[in-house]
DSSP file (Angstrom, degrees, kcal/mol; ACC not computed):
  #  RESIDUE AA STRUCTURE BP1 BP2  ACC     N-H-->O    O-->H-N    N-H-->O    O-->H-N    TCO  KAPPA ALPHA  PHI   PSI    X-CA   Y-CA   Z-CA
    1    1 A M              0   0    0      0, 0.0    48,-2.8     0, 0.0     2,-0.5   0.000 360.0 360.0 360.0 139.6  146.8  168.8  113.9
    2    2 A N  E     -A   48   0A   0     46,-0.2    75,-2.8    75,-0.2     2,-0.4  -0.826 360.0-160.2 -93.6 128.8  149.7  166.4  113.6
    3    3 A I  E     -AB  47  76A   0     44,-3.2    44,-2.2    -2,-0.5     2,-0.5  -0.914   8.5-146.1-116.9 133.5  149.0  163.6  111.1
    4    4 A F  E     -AB  46  75A   0     71,-3.0    71,-2.5    -2,-0.4     2,-0.4  -0.864  15.7-172.0 -98.3 129.7  150.7  160.2  110.9
    5    5 A V  E     +AB  45  74A   0     40,-2.6    40,-2.7    -2,-0.5     2,-0.3  -0.987  10.8 170.2-126.2 123.1  151.1  158.7  107.4
    6    6 A T  E     +AB  44  73A   0     67,-2.6    67,-2.4    -2,-0.4    38,-0.2  -0.789  48.9  50.9-130.4 174.3  152.4  155.1  106.9
    7    7 A N  S    S+     0   0    0     36,-0.9     2,-0.2    -2,-0.3    37,-0.2   0.802  72.1 164.6  66.1  33.6  152.8  152.5  104.2
    8    8 A L        -     0   0    0     35,-2.4    -1,-0.2    -3,-0.2     2,-0.1  -0.561  45.4-106.5 -78.3 142.3  154.5  155.1  102.0
    9    9 A H    >   -     0   0    0     58,-0.3     3,-2.0    -2,-0.2    34,-0.1  -0.431  32.1-117.6 -62.1 142.9  156.5  153.9   99.0
   10   10 A F  T 3  S+     0   0    0      1,-0.3    31,-0.6    -2,-0.1    -1,-0.1   0.677 112.5  60.5 -63.2 -15.5  160.2  154.3   99.8
   11   11 A K  T 3  S+     0   0    0     57,-0.1     2,-0.3    29,-0.1    -1,-0.3   0.585  76.5 110.6 -87.5 -10.0  160.6  156.8   96.9
   12   12 A V    <   -     0   0    0     -3,-2.0     2,-0.2    55,-0.1    31,-0.1  -0.494  55.3-158.5 -67.3 127.3  158.1  159.3   98.4
   13   13 A Q     >  -     0   0    0     -2,-0.3     4,-2.0     1,-0.1     3,-0.2  -0.625  29.9-104.0-103.5 165.2  159.9  162.4   99.5
   14   14 A S  H  > S+     0   0    0      1,-0.2     4,-2.3    -2,-0.2     5,-0.1   0.872 119.8  53.4 -56.1 -41.5  158.9  165.0  102.1
   15   15 A E  H  > S+     0   0    0      1,-0.2     4,-2.4     2,-0.2    -1,-0.2   0.890 108.1  50.0 -66.2 -38.1  158.0  167.6   99.4
   16   16 A E  H  > S+     0   0    0     -3,-0.2     4,-1.9     2,-0.2    -1,-0.2   0.875 110.1  51.0 -65.8 -36.9  155.7  165.1   97.6
   17   17 A L  H  X S+     0   0    0     -4,-2.0     4,-1.6     2,-0.2    -2,-0.2   0.903 109.7  50.6 -64.5 -42.4  154.0  164.3  100.9
   18   18 A R  H  X S+     0   0    0     -4,-2.3     4,-2.1     1,-0.2    -2,-0.2   0.932 109.1  50.6 -60.2 -47.5  153.5  168.1  101.5
   19   19 A Q  H  X S+     0   0    0     -4,-2.4     4,-0.6     1,-0.2    -1,-0.2   0.877 106.3  56.0 -60.8 -38.5  152.0  168.5   98.0
   20   20 A L  H  < S+     0   0    0     -4,-1.9     3,-0.5     1,-0.2    -1,-0.2   0.904 114.3  38.3 -59.9 -42.9  149.6  165.7   98.6
   21   21 A F  H >< S+     0   0    0     -4,-1.6     3,-2.0     1,-0.2     4,-0.4   0.718 100.2  73.6 -83.5 -22.7  148.2  167.3  101.8
   22   22 A E  H >< S+     0   0    0     -4,-2.1     3,-0.6     1,-0.3    -1,-0.2   0.696  81.7  73.6 -65.3 -17.8  148.3  170.9  100.4
   23   23 A E  T 3< S+     0   0    0     -4,-0.6    -1,-0.3    -3,-0.5    -2,-0.1   0.687 101.7  43.6 -65.4 -16.6  145.2  169.9   98.3
   24   24 A Y  T <  S-     0   0    0     -3,-2.0     2,-0.3     1,-0.3    -1,-0.2   0.466 127.6 -67.3-107.9  -6.0  143.3  170.0  101.6
   25   25 A G  S <  S-     0   0    0     -3,-0.6    -1,-0.3    -4,-0.4     2,-0.1  -0.940  80.6 -15.2 148.8-169.8  144.7  173.2  103.1
   26   26 A T        -     0   0    0     -2,-0.3     2,-0.5    -3,-0.1    25,-0.4  -0.414  51.2-156.5 -68.7 134.7  147.8  174.8  104.6
   27   27 A V        -     0   0    0     22,-0.2    22,-0.2    -2,-0.1     3,-0.1  -0.966  11.5-171.9-113.9 121.9  150.6  172.5  105.6
   28   28 A D  S    S-     0   0    0     20,-2.7     2,-0.3    -2,-0.5    21,-0.2   0.882  73.8  -9.7 -76.8 -39.3  153.0  173.8  108.2
   29   29 A S  E     -C   48   0A   0     19,-1.3    19,-2.9   -11,-0.0     2,-0.3  -0.992  52.4-169.3-157.5 153.3  155.4  170.9  107.8
   30   30 A A  E     +C   47   0A   0     -2,-0.3     2,-0.4    17,-0.2    17,-0.2  -0.963  15.4 176.9-145.2 128.4  155.7  167.5  106.1
   31   31 A K  E     -C   46   0A   0     15,-2.7    15,-2.3    -2,-0.3     2,-0.5  -0.972  21.3-154.3-141.6 123.2  158.5  165.0  106.8
   32   32 A V  E     -C   45   0A   0     -2,-0.4     2,-0.4    13,-0.2    13,-0.3  -0.830  33.2-122.8 -88.6 130.3  159.2  161.5  105.6
   33   33 A I  E     -     0   0A   0     11,-2.5     9,-2.9    -2,-0.5    11,-0.4  -0.613  28.9-156.7 -80.9 129.7  161.3  159.7  108.2
   34   34 A M  E     -C   41   0A   0     -2,-0.4     2,-0.4     7,-0.3     7,-0.3  -0.801  20.1-114.0-109.6 146.6  164.6  158.4  106.9
   35   35 A D     >  -     0   0    0      5,-3.5     4,-2.2    -2,-0.3     5,-0.1  -0.656  22.8-144.9 -75.0 127.8  166.8  155.6  108.1
   36   36 A H  T  4 S+     0   0    0     -2,-0.4    -1,-0.1     1,-0.2    -2,-0.0   0.850  93.9  42.8 -67.3 -34.0  170.1  157.2  109.3
   37   37 A E  T  4 S+     0   0    0      1,-0.1    -1,-0.2     3,-0.1    -2,-0.0   0.935 126.1  27.3 -79.3 -47.2  172.3  154.3  108.2
   38   38 A S  T  4 S-     0   0    0      2,-0.2    -2,-0.2     1,-0.0    -1,-0.1   0.747  91.1-134.9 -89.2 -23.6  170.8  153.5  104.8
   39   39 A G     <  +     0   0    0     -4,-2.2     2,-0.2     1,-0.3    -3,-0.1   0.470  63.9 126.1  80.4   1.9  169.5  156.9  103.9
   40   40 A R        -     0   0    0      1,-0.1    -5,-3.5    -5,-0.1    -1,-0.3  -0.539  69.9 -91.1 -91.7 159.1  166.2  155.3  102.7
   41   41 A S  E     - C   0  34A   0    -31,-0.6    -7,-0.3    -7,-0.3    -1,-0.1  -0.359  21.0-143.3 -63.0 143.9  162.7  156.1  103.8
   42   42 A K  E     -     0   0A   0     -9,-2.9    -1,-0.1     2,-0.3    -8,-0.1   0.447  49.0-106.9 -86.3  -1.8  161.4  154.1  106.7
   43   43 A G  E    S+     0   0A   0    -10,-0.4   -35,-2.4     1,-0.3   -36,-0.9   0.598  89.2  76.0  90.2  11.0  158.0  154.2  105.0
   44   44 A Y  E     +A    6   0A   0    -11,-0.4   -11,-2.5   -38,-0.2    -2,-0.3  -0.965  47.9 166.7-147.4 166.4  156.2  156.6  107.3
   45   45 A G  E     -AC   5  32A   0    -40,-2.7   -40,-2.6    -2,-0.3     2,-0.4  -0.941  26.4-112.5-163.5-177.4  156.1  160.3  108.0
   46   46 A F  E     -AC   4  31A   0    -15,-2.3   -15,-2.7    -2,-0.3     2,-0.4  -0.980  15.1-164.6-134.1 143.5  154.2  163.2  109.7
   47   47 A V  E     -AC   3  30A   0    -44,-2.2   -44,-3.2    -2,-0.4     2,-0.5  -0.997   8.7-153.9-127.9 132.6  152.3  166.2  108.3
   48   48 A E  E     +AC   2  29A   0    -19,-2.9   -20,-2.7    -2,-0.4   -19,-1.3  -0.935  14.3 179.3-110.0 121.9  151.4  169.2  110.5
   49   49 A M        -     0   0    0    -48,-2.8   -22,-0.2    -2,-0.5     6,-0.1  -0.988  21.7-151.0-123.4 130.4  148.2  171.2  109.4
   50   50 A P  S    S+     0   0    0      0, 0.0     2,-0.7     0, 0.0    -1,-0.1   0.795  81.8  69.2 -71.6 -28.6  147.1  174.2  111.5
   51   51 A D     >  -     0   0    0    -25,-0.4     4,-2.5     1,-0.2     5,-0.2  -0.820  67.1-159.3 -96.5 114.2  143.4  173.9  110.7
   52   52 A D  H  > S+     0   0    0     -2,-0.7     4,-2.6     1,-0.2     5,-0.2   0.837  91.8  54.4 -61.6 -34.5  141.9  170.8  112.3
   53   53 A N  H  > S+     0   0    0      2,-0.2     4,-2.1     1,-0.2    -1,-0.2   0.928 110.7  44.9 -65.9 -44.0  138.9  170.7  109.9
   54   54 A D  H  > S+     0   0    0      2,-0.2     4,-2.3     1,-0.2    -2,-0.2   0.917 113.9  51.0 -61.8 -43.9  141.3  170.7  106.9
   55   55 A A  H  X S+     0   0    0     -4,-2.5     4,-2.5     1,-0.2    -2,-0.2   0.912 110.0  48.3 -61.5 -44.2  143.4  168.0  108.6
   56   56 A Q  H  X S+     0   0    0     -4,-2.6     4,-2.7     1,-0.2    -1,-0.2   0.888 110.2  52.0 -66.0 -37.6  140.4  165.8  109.3
   57   57 A R  H  X S+     0   0    0     -4,-2.1     4,-2.4     2,-0.2    -1,-0.2   0.906 110.1  49.3 -63.3 -40.7  139.2  166.1  105.8
   58   58 A A  H  X S+     0   0    0     -4,-2.3     4,-2.9     2,-0.2     5,-0.3   0.924 111.7  49.0 -63.8 -44.2  142.6  165.1  104.5
   59   59 A I  H  X S+     0   0    0     -4,-2.5     4,-1.9     1,-0.2    -2,-0.2   0.942 112.7  47.5 -59.1 -49.2  142.6  162.1  106.9
   60   60 A D  H  < S+     0   0    0     -4,-2.7    -2,-0.2     1,-0.2    -1,-0.2   0.894 119.6  38.5 -60.9 -42.6  139.2  161.0  105.8
   61   61 A D  H  < S+     0   0    0     -4,-2.4    -1,-0.2    -5,-0.2    -2,-0.2   0.841 120.6  41.4 -78.2 -35.3  140.0  161.3  102.1
   62   62 A L  H >< S+     0   0    0     -4,-2.9     3,-2.5    -5,-0.2     2,-0.4   0.677  81.2 107.3 -93.9 -18.8  143.5  160.0  102.0
   63   63 A D  T 3< S+     0   0    0     -4,-1.9    10,-0.2    -5,-0.3     3,-0.1  -0.475  98.8   8.2 -64.0 117.6  143.3  157.1  104.4
   64   64 A G  T 3  S+     0   0    0      8,-2.9    -1,-0.3    -2,-0.4     9,-0.1   0.348  97.1 140.8  92.2  -5.5  143.5  154.0  102.1
   65   65 A A    <   -     0   0    0     -3,-2.5     7,-2.8     7,-0.2     2,-0.5  -0.368  56.0-113.8 -70.7 151.2  144.3  156.1   99.0
   66   66 A E  E     +D   71   0B   0      5,-0.2     2,-0.4    -3,-0.1     5,-0.3  -0.760  35.4 176.8 -90.2 124.9  146.8  154.7   96.5
   67   67 A V  E >  S-D   70   0B   0      3,-3.0     3,-1.3    -2,-0.5   -58,-0.3  -0.979  74.1 -16.7-129.1 116.9  150.1  156.7   96.3
   68   68 A M  T 3  S-     0   0    0     -2,-0.4   -57,-0.1     1,-0.3    -1,-0.1   0.869 131.2 -50.0  54.1  40.4  152.8  155.3   94.0
   69   69 A G  T 3  S+     0   0    0      1,-0.2     2,-0.4   -60,-0.1    -1,-0.3   0.497 119.5 101.8  83.3   4.6  151.1  151.9   94.0
   70   70 A K  E <  S-D   67   0B   0     -3,-1.3    -3,-3.0    -5,-0.0     2,-0.8  -0.969  71.7-125.7-124.1 138.5  150.7  151.6   97.7
   71   71 A A  E     -D   66   0B   0     -2,-0.4    -5,-0.2    -5,-0.3    -6,-0.1  -0.712  35.3-146.2 -79.9 112.7  147.5  152.1   99.8
   72   72 A I        -     0   0    0     -7,-2.8    -8,-2.9    -2,-0.8     2,-0.5  -0.416   2.7-136.7 -81.1 156.6  148.6  154.6  102.5
   73   73 A I  E     -B    6   0A   0    -67,-2.4   -67,-2.6   -10,-0.2     2,-0.4  -0.965  21.3-171.9-112.7 127.2  147.3  154.7  106.0
   74   74 A V  E     +B    5   0A   0     -2,-0.5     2,-0.3   -69,-0.2   -69,-0.2  -0.981  14.1 154.0-127.9 124.9  146.5  158.2  107.4
   75   75 A K  E     -B    4   0A   0    -71,-2.5   -71,-3.0    -2,-0.4     2,-0.3  -0.945  51.6 -88.9-143.4 160.4  145.6  158.9  111.1
   76   76 A K  E     -B    3   0A   0     -2,-0.3   -73,-0.3   -73,-0.2     2,-0.1  -0.613  57.1-113.9 -68.5 131.1  145.7  161.6  113.6
   77   77 A A        -     0   0    0    -75,-2.8   -75,-0.2    -2,-0.3    -1,-0.1  -0.439  23.5-124.5 -72.3 140.7  149.1  161.2  115.3
   78   78 A K        -     0   0    0     -2,-0.1     3,-0.1     1,-0.1    -1,-0.1  -0.574  38.1 -93.3 -79.2 146.2  149.2  160.2  118.9
   79   79 A P        -     0   0    0      0, 0.0     2,-0.2     0, 0.0    -1,-0.1  -0.321  47.4-101.6 -59.9 142.7  151.1  162.5  121.3
   80   80 A R        -     0   0    0      1,-0.1     2,-0.2    -3,-0.1     3,-0.0  -0.465  38.1-122.0 -67.0 131.2  154.7  161.5  121.8
   81   81 A E        -     0   0    0     -2,-0.2     2,-0.3     1,-0.1    -1,-0.1  -0.488  25.4-108.5 -75.9 144.2  155.2  159.7  125.1
   82   82 A E        -     0   0    0     -2,-0.2    -1,-0.1     1,-0.0     0, 0.0  -0.545  35.6-156.5 -69.2 133.3  157.7  161.1  127.5
   83   83 A R        -     0   0    0     -2,-0.3     3,-0.1    -3,-0.0     2,-0.0  -0.879  22.4-104.7-111.4 145.3  160.8  158.9  127.7
   84   84 A P        -     0   0    0      0, 0.0     3,-0.1     0, 0.0    -1,-0.0  -0.356  47.3 -94.8 -65.3 149.5  163.1  158.8  130.7
   85   85 A A        -     0   0    0      1,-0.1     2,-0.1     2,-0.1     0, 0.0  -0.297  45.1-100.4 -62.6 146.5  166.4  160.6  130.2
   86   86 A R        -     0   0    0      1,-0.1    -1,-0.1    -3,-0.1     4,-0.1  -0.443  24.4-150.0 -68.8 143.5  169.3  158.4  129.1
   87   87 A T        -     0   0    0      2,-0.2    -1,-0.1    -2,-0.1     3,-0.1   0.420  45.0 -99.9 -98.3   0.2  171.6  157.5  131.9
   88   88 A G  S    S+     0   0    0      1,-0.4     2,-0.2     2,-0.0    -2,-0.1   0.297  89.8 104.3 101.2  -9.9  174.8  157.2  129.8
   89   89 A H  S    S-     0   0    0      1,-0.1    -1,-0.4     2,-0.0    -2,-0.2  -0.591  83.8-106.1-100.7 169.8  174.9  153.4  129.4
   90   90 A N        -     0   0    0     -2,-0.2    -1,-0.1    -3,-0.1    -2,-0.0   0.708  43.6-130.3 -69.3 -20.4  174.0  151.5  126.3
   91   91 A G        -     0   0    0      2,-0.1     2,-0.2    -4,-0.0    -1,-0.1   0.746  66.6 -26.8  78.7  23.7  170.8  150.2  127.7
   92   92 A G  S    S+     0   0    0      1,-0.1     2,-0.1     2,-0.0    -2,-0.0  -0.722  83.8  92.0 132.2 179.9  171.2  146.6  126.9
   93   93 A G  S    S-     0   0    0     -2,-0.2     2,-0.5     2,-0.1    -1,-0.1  -0.278  85.7 -34.6  85.5-177.7  172.9  144.2  124.6
   94   94 A F        -     0   0    0     -2,-0.1     2,-0.6     2,-0.0     5,-0.0  -0.686  53.0-168.3 -85.3 126.2  176.3  142.6  125.0
   95   95 A N    >   -     0   0    0     -2,-0.5     3,-1.5     1,-0.1     4,-0.2  -0.934   7.6-162.5-118.3 106.6  178.9  144.7  126.7
   96   96 A R  G >  S+     0   0    0     -2,-0.6     3,-1.9     1,-0.3     6,-0.2   0.819  85.6  65.2 -60.6 -33.4  182.4  143.2  126.4
   97   97 A S  G 3  S+     0   0    0      1,-0.3    -1,-0.3     5,-0.1     5,-0.0   0.750 103.6  47.8 -64.4 -22.2  183.8  145.3  129.2
   98   98 A N  G <  S+     0   0    0     -3,-1.5     2,-0.8     4,-0.0    -1,-0.3   0.385  86.6 101.3 -95.5   3.1  181.5  143.5  131.7
   99   99 A N    X   -     0   0    0     -3,-1.9     3,-1.4    -4,-0.2     4,-0.3  -0.792  56.6-163.9 -93.7 107.8  182.4  140.0  130.3
  100  100 A S  T 3  S+     0   0    0     -2,-0.8     3,-0.2     1,-0.3     4,-0.2   0.780  87.6  39.2 -65.5 -28.3  184.9  138.5  132.8
  101  101 A D  T 3> S+     0   0    0      1,-0.2     4,-2.2     2,-0.1    -1,-0.3   0.250  82.8 106.3-105.9  15.5  186.1  135.7  130.5
  102  102 A G  H <> S+     0   0    0     -3,-1.4     4,-2.1    -6,-0.2    -1,-0.2   0.884  80.1  49.4 -61.0 -41.1  186.1  137.8  127.3
  103  103 A N  H  > S+     0   0    0     -4,-0.3     4,-2.4    -3,-0.2    -1,-0.2   0.893 109.2  52.4 -66.2 -39.0  189.9  138.0  127.1
  104  104 A R  H  > S+     0   0    0      2,-0.2     4,-2.6     1,-0.2    -2,-0.2   0.920 109.6  49.0 -62.5 -43.4  190.3  134.3  127.7
  105  105 A R  H  X S+     0   0    0     -4,-2.2     4,-2.4     1,-0.2    -1,-0.2   0.920 111.2  50.2 -62.9 -42.2  187.9  133.5  124.8
  106  106 A R  H  X S+     0   0    0     -4,-2.1     4,-2.6     2,-0.2    -1,-0.2   0.911 110.4  49.5 -62.9 -42.7  189.8  135.9  122.5
  107  107 A E  H  X S+     0   0    0     -4,-2.4     4,-2.6     2,-0.2    -2,-0.2   0.923 110.7  50.3 -62.9 -44.8  193.1  134.3  123.4
  108  108 A N  H  X S+     0   0    0     -4,-2.6     4,-1.9     1,-0.2    -2,-0.2   0.906 111.4  48.8 -59.5 -42.1  191.7  130.8  122.7
  109  109 A F  H  X S+     0   0    0     -4,-2.4     4,-1.5     1,-0.2    -2,-0.2   0.928 112.0  48.0 -63.3 -45.5  190.4  132.0  119.3
  110  110 A N  H  X S+     0   0    0     -4,-2.6     4,-1.0     1,-0.2    -2,-0.2   0.875 110.1  52.4 -65.1 -36.9  193.8  133.6  118.5
  111  111 A N  H  < S+     0   0    0     -4,-2.6     3,-0.3     1,-0.2    -1,-0.2   0.869 107.6  52.2 -65.8 -36.6  195.7  130.4  119.5
  112  112 A K  H  < S+     0   0    0     -4,-1.9    -1,-0.2     1,-0.2    -2,-0.2   0.831 107.1  52.7 -68.0 -31.6  193.4  128.3  117.3
  113  113 A R  H  <        0   0    0     -4,-1.5    -1,-0.2     1,-0.2    -2,-0.2   0.771 360.0 360.0 -76.0 -24.4  194.1  130.5  114.2
  114  114 A S     <        0   0    0     -4,-1.0    -1,-0.2    -3,-0.3    -2,-0.1   0.483 360.0 360.0 -71.2 360.0  197.9  130.3  114.6
């Protein structure tokens, strides 16, 4: 069973998460999700346990438990939704190449600074 764990203290590491759940049975994997830019924990993670009974016992016991001063939330993870394939564009936001007056604005800005 895949288990979702949130409200983790930012100092909790994947190995500590694994050890917490190993008290309830075999853990195939435990991963705290990290922010790519800052390198800090995003405050949630996933634990995979092969035995559903052990996993459910861990969920029941650990949901609301205090870990490093924070009450964690533990649930059965929902299946990941299928996402459409990326089409190669940025998918939103401001795109300067499509801004017809972008060069004019830049020229005006540069003239004001001179």
